PQR file of N, CA, C, O and H, with PARSE charges and radii, in Angstrom:
ATOM      1  N   SER A   1      13.799 -16.570 -22.581 -0.4000 1.5000
ATOM      2  CA  SER A   1      14.761 -15.468 -22.708 -0.0000 2.0000
ATOM      3  C   SER A   1      14.548 -14.423 -21.606  0.5500 1.7000
ATOM      4  O   SER A   1      13.569 -14.467 -20.861 -0.5500 1.4000
ATOM      5  N   ILE A   2      15.472 -13.510 -21.531 -0.4000 1.5000
ATOM      6  CA  ILE A   2      15.423 -12.493 -20.469 -0.0000 2.0000
ATOM      7  C   ILE A   2      14.201 -11.597 -20.642  0.5500 1.7000
ATOM      8  O   ILE A   2      13.548 -11.225 -19.667 -0.5500 1.4000
ATOM      9  H   ILE A   2      16.268 -13.474 -22.135  0.4000 1.0000
ATOM     10  N   LYS A   3      13.897 -11.253 -21.899 -0.4000 1.5000
ATOM     11  CA  LYS A   3      12.752 -10.394 -22.167 -0.0000 2.0000
ATOM     12  C   LYS A   3      11.474 -11.025 -21.614  0.5500 1.7000
ATOM     13  O   LYS A   3      10.654 -10.356 -20.986 -0.5500 1.4000
ATOM     14  H   LYS A   3      14.427 -11.556 -22.691  0.4000 1.0000
ATOM     15  N   TYR A   4      11.326 -12.306 -21.857 -0.4000 1.5000
ATOM     16  CA  TYR A   4      10.137 -13.022 -21.413 -0.0000 2.0000
ATOM     17  C   TYR A   4      10.067 -13.044 -19.887  0.5500 1.7000
ATOM     18  O   TYR A   4       8.996 -12.854 -19.310 -0.5500 1.4000
ATOM     19  H   TYR A   4      11.992 -12.850 -22.368  0.4000 1.0000
ATOM     20  N   MET A   5      11.189 -13.270 -19.246 -0.4000 1.5000
ATOM     21  CA  MET A   5      11.227 -13.275 -17.782 -0.0000 2.0000
ATOM     22  C   MET A   5      10.826 -11.918 -17.225  0.5500 1.7000
ATOM     23  O   MET A   5      10.067 -11.840 -16.259 -0.5500 1.4000
ATOM     24  H   MET A   5      12.058 -13.424 -19.714  0.4000 1.0000
ATOM     25  N   ASN A   6      11.327 -10.857 -17.826 -0.4000 1.5000
ATOM     26  CA  ASN A   6      10.986  -9.512 -17.365 -0.0000 2.0000
ATOM     27  C   ASN A   6       9.493  -9.255 -17.481  0.5500 1.7000
ATOM     28  O   ASN A   6       8.888  -8.668 -16.585 -0.5500 1.4000
ATOM     29  H   ASN A   6      11.943 -10.920 -18.611  0.4000 1.0000
ATOM     30  N   MET A   7       8.900  -9.692 -18.581 -0.4000 1.5000
ATOM     31  CA  MET A   7       7.460  -9.526 -18.756 -0.0000 2.0000
ATOM     32  C   MET A   7       6.709 -10.259 -17.654  0.5500 1.7000
ATOM     33  O   MET A   7       5.761  -9.730 -17.075 -0.5500 1.4000
ATOM     34  H   MET A   7       9.392 -10.169 -19.309  0.4000 1.0000
ATOM     35  N   ASN A   8       7.141 -11.477 -17.375 -0.4000 1.5000
ATOM     36  CA  ASN A   8       6.486 -12.273 -16.340 -0.0000 2.0000
ATOM     37  C   ASN A   8       6.597 -11.616 -14.972  0.5500 1.7000
ATOM     38  O   ASN A   8       5.632 -11.577 -14.209 -0.5500 1.4000
ATOM     39  H   ASN A   8       7.911 -11.907 -17.846  0.4000 1.0000
ATOM     40  N   ILE A   9       7.776 -11.103 -14.670 -0.4000 1.5000
ATOM     41  CA  ILE A   9       7.999 -10.453 -13.373 -0.0000 2.0000
ATOM     42  C   ILE A   9       7.111  -9.222 -13.256  0.5500 1.7000
ATOM     43  O   ILE A   9       6.512  -8.984 -12.207 -0.5500 1.4000
ATOM     44  H   ILE A   9       8.561 -11.134 -15.289  0.4000 1.0000
ATOM     45  N   LYS A  10       7.023  -8.440 -14.325 -0.4000 1.5000
ATOM     46  CA  LYS A  10       6.179  -7.248 -14.294 -0.0000 2.0000
ATOM     47  C   LYS A  10       4.725  -7.628 -14.063  0.5500 1.7000
ATOM     48  O   LYS A  10       4.017  -6.980 -13.292 -0.5500 1.4000
ATOM     49  H   LYS A  10       7.510  -8.633 -15.177  0.4000 1.0000
ATOM     50  N   LYS A  11       4.285  -8.691 -14.741 -0.4000 1.5000
ATOM     51  CA  LYS A  11       2.901  -9.133 -14.604 -0.0000 2.0000
ATOM     52  C   LYS A  11       2.623  -9.557 -13.167  0.5500 1.7000
ATOM     53  O   LYS A  11       1.616  -9.168 -12.575 -0.5500 1.4000
ATOM     54  H   LYS A  11       4.860  -9.217 -15.367  0.4000 1.0000
ATOM     55  N   MET A  12       3.527 -10.359 -12.615 -0.4000 1.5000
ATOM     56  CA  MET A  12       3.355 -10.828 -11.244 -0.0000 2.0000
ATOM     57  C   MET A  12       3.372  -9.660 -10.271  0.5500 1.7000
ATOM     58  O   MET A  12       2.591  -9.625  -9.320 -0.5500 1.4000
ATOM     59  H   MET A  12       4.345 -10.676 -13.096  0.4000 1.0000
ATOM     60  N   TRP A  13       4.261  -8.705 -10.509 -0.4000 1.5000
ATOM     61  CA  TRP A  13       4.401  -7.561  -9.622 -0.0000 2.0000
ATOM     62  C   TRP A  13       3.138  -6.717  -9.622  0.5500 1.7000
ATOM     63  O   TRP A  13       2.655  -6.319  -8.562 -0.5500 1.4000
ATOM     64  H   TRP A  13       4.895  -8.733 -11.282  0.4000 1.0000
ATOM     65  N   SER A  14       2.594  -6.437 -10.816 -0.4000 1.5000
ATOM     66  CA  SER A  14       1.397  -5.601 -10.869 -0.0000 2.0000
ATOM     67  C   SER A  14       0.222  -6.320 -10.219  0.5500 1.7000
ATOM     68  O   SER A  14      -0.602  -5.694  -9.553 -0.5500 1.4000
ATOM     69  H   SER A  14       2.986  -6.760 -11.677  0.4000 1.0000
ATOM     70  N   ARG A  15       0.145  -7.633 -10.413 -0.4000 1.5000
ATOM     71  CA  ARG A  15      -0.918  -8.401  -9.769 -0.0000 2.0000
ATOM     72  C   ARG A  15      -0.777  -8.315  -8.254  0.5500 1.7000
ATOM     73  O   ARG A  15      -1.761  -8.156  -7.531 -0.5500 1.4000
ATOM     74  H   ARG A  15       0.815  -8.142 -10.954  0.4000 1.0000
ATOM     75  N   HIS A  16       0.454  -8.422  -7.790 -0.4000 1.5000
ATOM     76  CA  HIS A  16       0.745  -8.339  -6.364 -0.0000 2.0000
ATOM     77  C   HIS A  16       0.345  -6.969  -5.808  0.5500 1.7000
ATOM     78  O   HIS A  16      -0.231  -6.883  -4.724 -0.5500 1.4000
ATOM     79  H   HIS A  16       1.254  -8.552  -8.377  0.4000 1.0000
ATOM     80  N   MET A  17       0.650  -5.899  -6.549 -0.4000 1.5000
ATOM     81  CA  MET A  17       0.320  -4.563  -6.082 -0.0000 2.0000
ATOM     82  C   MET A  17      -1.187  -4.360  -6.040  0.5500 1.7000
ATOM     83  O   MET A  17      -1.713  -3.760  -5.102 -0.5500 1.4000
ATOM     84  H   MET A  17       1.118  -5.969  -7.430  0.4000 1.0000
ATOM     85  N   VAL A  18      -1.880  -4.860  -7.056 -0.4000 1.5000
ATOM     86  CA  VAL A  18      -3.338  -4.743  -7.070 -0.0000 2.0000
ATOM     87  C   VAL A  18      -3.920  -5.482  -5.872  0.5500 1.7000
ATOM     88  O   VAL A  18      -4.833  -4.989  -5.209 -0.5500 1.4000
ATOM     89  H   VAL A  18      -1.453  -5.348  -7.818  0.4000 1.0000
ATOM     90  N   PHE A  19      -3.388  -6.658  -5.603 -0.4000 1.5000
ATOM     91  CA  PHE A  19      -3.865  -7.442  -4.470 -0.0000 2.0000
ATOM     92  C   PHE A  19      -3.630  -6.700  -3.163  0.5500 1.7000
ATOM     93  O   PHE A  19      -4.522  -6.624  -2.318 -0.5500 1.4000
ATOM     94  H   PHE A  19      -2.646  -7.059  -6.141  0.4000 1.0000
ATOM     95  N   LYS A  20      -2.430  -6.154  -2.997 -0.4000 1.5000
ATOM     96  CA  LYS A  20      -2.120  -5.408  -1.777 -0.0000 2.0000
ATOM     97  C   LYS A  20      -3.058  -4.220  -1.626  0.5500 1.7000
ATOM     98  O   LYS A  20      -3.549  -3.936  -0.533 -0.5500 1.4000
ATOM     99  H   LYS A  20      -1.705  -6.216  -3.684  0.4000 1.0000
ATOM    100  N   TRP A  21      -3.305  -3.524  -2.741 -0.4000 1.5000
ATOM    101  CA  TRP A  21      -4.136  -2.330  -2.692 -0.0000 2.0000
ATOM    102  C   TRP A  21      -5.569  -2.679  -2.305  0.5500 1.7000
ATOM    103  O   TRP A  21      -6.167  -1.996  -1.474 -0.5500 1.4000
ATOM    104  H   TRP A  21      -2.906  -3.754  -3.629  0.4000 1.0000
ATOM    105  N   THR A  22      -6.130  -3.742  -2.903 -0.4000 1.5000
ATOM    106  CA  THR A  22      -7.503  -4.116  -2.561 -0.0000 2.0000
ATOM    107  C   THR A  22      -7.566  -4.584  -1.117  0.5500 1.7000
ATOM    108  O   THR A  22      -8.521  -4.285  -0.399 -0.5500 1.4000
ATOM    109  H   THR A  22      -5.643  -4.296  -3.578  0.4000 1.0000
ATOM    110  N   GLN A  23      -6.544  -5.318  -0.695 -0.4000 1.5000
ATOM    111  CA  GLN A  23      -6.501  -5.789   0.682 -0.0000 2.0000
ATOM    112  C   GLN A  23      -6.495  -4.606   1.646  0.5500 1.7000
ATOM    113  O   GLN A  23      -7.226  -4.594   2.636 -0.5500 1.4000
ATOM    114  H   GLN A  23      -5.768  -5.560  -1.278  0.4000 1.0000
ATOM    115  N   ARG A  24      -5.669  -3.622   1.345 -0.4000 1.5000
ATOM    116  CA  ARG A  24      -5.555  -2.446   2.200 -0.0000 2.0000
ATOM    117  C   ARG A  24      -6.880  -1.704   2.256  0.5500 1.7000
ATOM    118  O   ARG A  24      -7.341  -1.320   3.331 -0.5500 1.4000
ATOM    119  H   ARG A  24      -5.075  -3.632   0.540  0.4000 1.0000
ATOM    120  N   LYS A  25      -7.498  -1.502   1.080 -0.4000 1.5000
ATOM    121  CA  LYS A  25      -8.771  -0.798   1.001 -0.0000 2.0000
ATOM    122  C   LYS A  25      -9.826  -1.509   1.842  0.5500 1.7000
ATOM    123  O   LYS A  25     -10.550  -0.877   2.611 -0.5500 1.4000
ATOM    124  H   LYS A  25      -7.123  -1.813   0.207  0.4000 1.0000
ATOM    125  N   THR A  26      -9.903  -2.823   1.689 -0.4000 1.5000
ATOM    126  CA  THR A  26     -10.883  -3.616   2.423 -0.0000 2.0000
ATOM    127  C   THR A  26     -10.631  -3.524   3.918  0.5500 1.7000
ATOM    128  O   THR A  26     -11.554  -3.319   4.707 -0.5500 1.4000
ATOM    129  H   THR A  26      -9.315  -3.336   1.064  0.4000 1.0000
ATOM    130  N   LEU A  27      -9.368  -3.679   4.297 -0.4000 1.5000
ATOM    131  CA  LEU A  27      -9.010  -3.678   5.709 -0.0000 2.0000
ATOM    132  C   LEU A  27      -9.327  -2.333   6.342  0.5500 1.7000
ATOM    133  O   LEU A  27      -9.882  -2.278   7.440 -0.5500 1.4000
ATOM    134  H   LEU A  27      -8.618  -3.846   3.656  0.4000 1.0000
ATOM    135  N   ILE A  28      -8.981  -1.251   5.661 -0.4000 1.5000
ATOM    136  CA  ILE A  28      -9.209   0.083   6.215 -0.0000 2.0000
ATOM    137  C   ILE A  28     -10.700   0.356   6.366  0.5500 1.7000
ATOM    138  O   ILE A  28     -11.133   0.872   7.397 -0.5500 1.4000
ATOM    139  H   ILE A  28      -8.530  -1.295   4.769  0.4000 1.0000
ATOM    140  N   SER A  29     -11.488   0.017   5.349 -0.4000 1.5000
ATOM    141  CA  SER A  29     -12.927   0.265   5.463 -0.0000 2.0000
ATOM    142  C   SER A  29     -13.534  -0.609   6.554  0.5500 1.7000
ATOM    143  O   SER A  29     -14.449  -0.186   7.260 -0.5500 1.4000
ATOM    144  H   SER A  29     -11.136  -0.402   4.512  0.4000 1.0000
ATOM    145  N   PHE A  30     -13.021  -1.828   6.689 -0.4000 1.5000
ATOM    146  CA  PHE A  30     -13.498  -2.713   7.749 -0.0000 2.0000
ATOM    147  C   PHE A  30     -13.189  -2.112   9.115  0.5500 1.7000
ATOM    148  O   PHE A  30     -14.037  -2.111  10.008 -0.5500 1.4000
ATOM    149  H   PHE A  30     -12.277  -2.172   6.116  0.4000 1.0000
ATOM    150  N   LEU A  31     -11.975  -1.602   9.271 -0.4000 1.5000
ATOM    151  CA  LEU A  31     -11.591  -1.006  10.551 -0.0000 2.0000
ATOM    152  C   LEU A  31     -12.418   0.242  10.835  0.5500 1.7000
ATOM    153  O   LEU A  31     -12.849   0.463  11.966 -0.5500 1.4000
ATOM    154  H   LEU A  31     -11.286  -1.603   8.546  0.4000 1.0000
ATOM    155  N   PHE A  32     -12.635   1.050   9.811 -0.4000 1.5000
ATOM    156  CA  PHE A  32     -13.444   2.252   9.990 -0.0000 2.0000
ATOM    157  C   PHE A  32     -14.839   1.896  10.465  0.5500 1.7000
ATOM    158  O   PHE A  32     -15.385   2.552  11.352 -0.5500 1.4000
ATOM    159  H   PHE A  32     -12.285   0.870   8.892  0.4000 1.0000
ATOM    160  N   ASN A  33     -15.420   0.852   9.872 -0.4000 1.5000
ATOM    161  CA  ASN A  33     -16.787   0.500  10.215 -0.0000 2.0000
ATOM    162  C   ASN A  33     -16.868  -0.150  11.585  0.5500 1.7000
ATOM    163  O   ASN A  33     -17.859   0.021  12.295 -0.5500 1.4000
ATOM    164  H   ASN A  33     -14.976   0.319   9.151  0.4000 1.0000
ATOM    165  N   SER A  34     -15.829  -0.899  11.968 -0.4000 1.5000
ATOM    166  CA  SER A  34     -15.950  -1.688  13.190 -0.0000 2.0000
ATOM    167  C   SER A  34     -15.401  -0.950  14.410  0.5500 1.7000
ATOM    168  O   SER A  34     -15.960  -1.063  15.500 -0.5500 1.4000
ATOM    169  H   SER A  34     -15.024  -1.038  11.391  0.4000 1.0000
ATOM    170  N   ASN A  35     -14.320  -0.202  14.240 -0.4000 1.5000
ATOM    171  CA  ASN A  35     -13.672   0.344  15.424 -0.0000 2.0000
ATOM    172  C   ASN A  35     -12.941   1.641  15.094  0.5500 1.7000
ATOM    173  O   ASN A  35     -11.826   1.619  14.572 -0.5500 1.4000
ATOM    174  H   ASN A  35     -13.866  -0.111  13.354  0.4000 1.0000
ATOM    175  N   LYS A  36     -13.576   2.767  15.403 -0.4000 1.5000
ATOM    176  CA  LYS A  36     -13.039   4.067  15.032 -0.0000 2.0000
ATOM    177  C   LYS A  36     -11.708   4.354  15.732  0.5500 1.7000
ATOM    178  O   LYS A  36     -10.795   4.917  15.126 -0.5500 1.4000
ATOM    179  H   LYS A  36     -14.481   2.784  15.827  0.4000 1.0000
ATOM    180  N   LYS A  37     -11.601   3.978  16.973 -0.4000 1.5000
ATOM    181  CA  LYS A  37     -10.391   4.272  17.728 -0.0000 2.0000
ATOM    182  C   LYS A  37      -9.191   3.564  17.116  0.5500 1.7000
ATOM    183  O   LYS A  37      -8.132   4.161  16.924 -0.5500 1.4000
ATOM    184  H   LYS A  37     -12.342   3.521  17.465  0.4000 1.0000
ATOM    185  N   PHE A  38      -9.372   2.282  16.813 -0.4000 1.5000
ATOM    186  CA  PHE A  38      -8.275   1.500  16.259 -0.0000 2.0000
ATOM    187  C   PHE A  38      -7.887   1.995  14.874  0.5500 1.7000
ATOM    188  O   PHE A  38      -6.706   2.006  14.525 -0.5500 1.4000
ATOM    189  H   PHE A  38     -10.232   1.797  16.969  0.4000 1.0000
ATOM    190  N   SER A  39      -8.876   2.407  14.080 -0.4000 1.5000
ATOM    191  CA  SER A  39      -8.566   2.894  12.738 -0.0000 2.0000
ATOM    192  C   SER A  39      -7.738   4.169  12.804  0.5500 1.7000
ATOM    193  O   SER A  39      -6.921   4.422  11.919 -0.5500 1.4000
ATOM    194  H   SER A  39      -9.835   2.399  14.364  0.4000 1.0000
ATOM    195  N   LYS A  40      -7.942   4.976  13.846 -0.4000 1.5000
ATOM    196  CA  LYS A  40      -7.117   6.173  14.013 -0.0000 2.0000
ATOM    197  C   LYS A  40      -5.666   5.786  14.268  0.5500 1.7000
ATOM    198  O   LYS A  40      -4.749   6.418  13.743 -0.5500 1.4000
ATOM    199  H   LYS A  40      -8.606   4.770  14.565  0.4000 1.0000
ATOM    200  N   ILE A  41      -5.461   4.754  15.069 -0.4000 1.5000
ATOM    201  CA  ILE A  41      -4.106   4.263  15.332 -0.0000 2.0000
ATOM    202  C   ILE A  41      -3.467   3.779  14.032  0.5500 1.7000
ATOM    203  O   ILE A  41      -2.304   4.069  13.751 -0.5500 1.4000
ATOM    204  H   ILE A  41      -6.206   4.241  15.495  0.4000 1.0000
ATOM    205  N   VAL A  42      -4.243   3.038  13.249 -0.4000 1.5000
ATOM    206  CA  VAL A  42      -3.733   2.492  11.994 -0.0000 2.0000
ATOM    207  C   VAL A  42      -3.380   3.618  11.035  0.5500 1.7000
ATOM    208  O   VAL A  42      -2.370   3.552  10.334 -0.5500 1.4000
ATOM    209  H   VAL A  42      -5.188   2.802  13.478  0.4000 1.0000
ATOM    210  N   GLN A  43      -4.223   4.662  11.005 -0.4000 1.5000
ATOM    211  CA  GLN A  43      -3.957   5.807  10.137 -0.0000 2.0000
ATOM    212  C   GLN A  43      -2.621   6.458  10.479  0.5500 1.7000
ATOM    213  O   GLN A  43      -1.886   6.883   9.588 -0.5500 1.4000
ATOM    214  H   GLN A  43      -5.044   4.716  11.574  0.4000 1.0000
ATOM    215  N   GLY A  44      -2.309   6.534  11.775 -0.4000 1.5000
ATOM    216  CA  GLY A  44      -1.100   7.202  12.212 -0.0000 2.0000
ATOM    217  C   GLY A  44       0.148   6.355  12.083  0.5500 1.7000
ATOM    218  O   GLY A  44       1.258   6.852  12.270 -0.5500 1.4000
ATOM    219  H   GLY A  44      -2.906   6.188  12.499  0.4000 1.0000
ATOM    220  N   THR A  45      -0.016   5.103  11.772 -0.4000 1.5000
ATOM    221  CA  THR A  45       1.115   4.183  11.673 -0.0000 2.0000
ATOM    222  C   THR A  45       1.246   3.704  10.241  0.5500 1.7000
ATOM    223  O   THR A  45       0.241   3.516   9.556 -0.5500 1.4000
ATOM    224  H   THR A  45      -0.918   4.698  11.620  0.4000 1.0000
ATOM    225  N   ASP A  46       2.462   3.506   9.785 -0.4000 1.5000
ATOM    226  CA  ASP A  46       2.587   2.902   8.467 -0.0000 2.0000
ATOM    227  C   ASP A  46       2.552   1.398   8.651  0.5500 1.7000
ATOM    228  O   ASP A  46       3.578   0.728   8.770 -0.5500 1.4000
ATOM    229  H   ASP A  46       3.278   3.659  10.342  0.4000 1.0000
ATOM    230  N   PHE A  47       1.344   0.905   8.669 -0.4000 1.5000
ATOM    231  CA  PHE A  47       0.984  -0.420   9.129 -0.0000 2.0000
ATOM    232  C   PHE A  47       1.180  -1.446   8.030  0.5500 1.7000
ATOM    233  O   PHE A  47       1.280  -2.641   8.310 -0.5500 1.4000
ATOM    234  H   PHE A  47       0.510   1.449   8.572  0.4000 1.0000
ATOM    235  N   PHE A  48       1.237  -0.997   6.775 -0.4000 1.5000
ATOM    236  CA  PHE A  48       1.104  -1.918   5.639 -0.0000 2.0000
ATOM    237  C   PHE A  48       2.379  -2.046   4.824  0.5500 1.7000
ATOM    238  O   PHE A  48       2.326  -2.467   3.668 -0.5500 1.4000
ATOM    239  H   PHE A  48       1.156  -0.027   6.547  0.4000 1.0000
ATOM    240  N   LEU A  49       3.523  -1.693   5.397 -0.4000 1.5000
ATOM    241  CA  LEU A  49       4.747  -1.751   4.592 -0.0000 2.0000
ATOM    242  C   LEU A  49       5.298  -3.163   4.521  0.5500 1.7000
ATOM    243  O   LEU A  49       6.325  -3.394   3.883 -0.5500 1.4000
ATOM    244  H   LEU A  49       3.566  -1.352   6.336  0.4000 1.0000
TER
END
């Protein structure tokens, strides 16, 4: 039914957002640790849309 589909979509979406968020966090900390200059560029750009 439609209700069930909506629940599934919400579940998938939240999982996707959590994944994106952890990925972003990891990537940013990695960039900060490895290359300060590049991380400044990334900070100034909306790199993750």
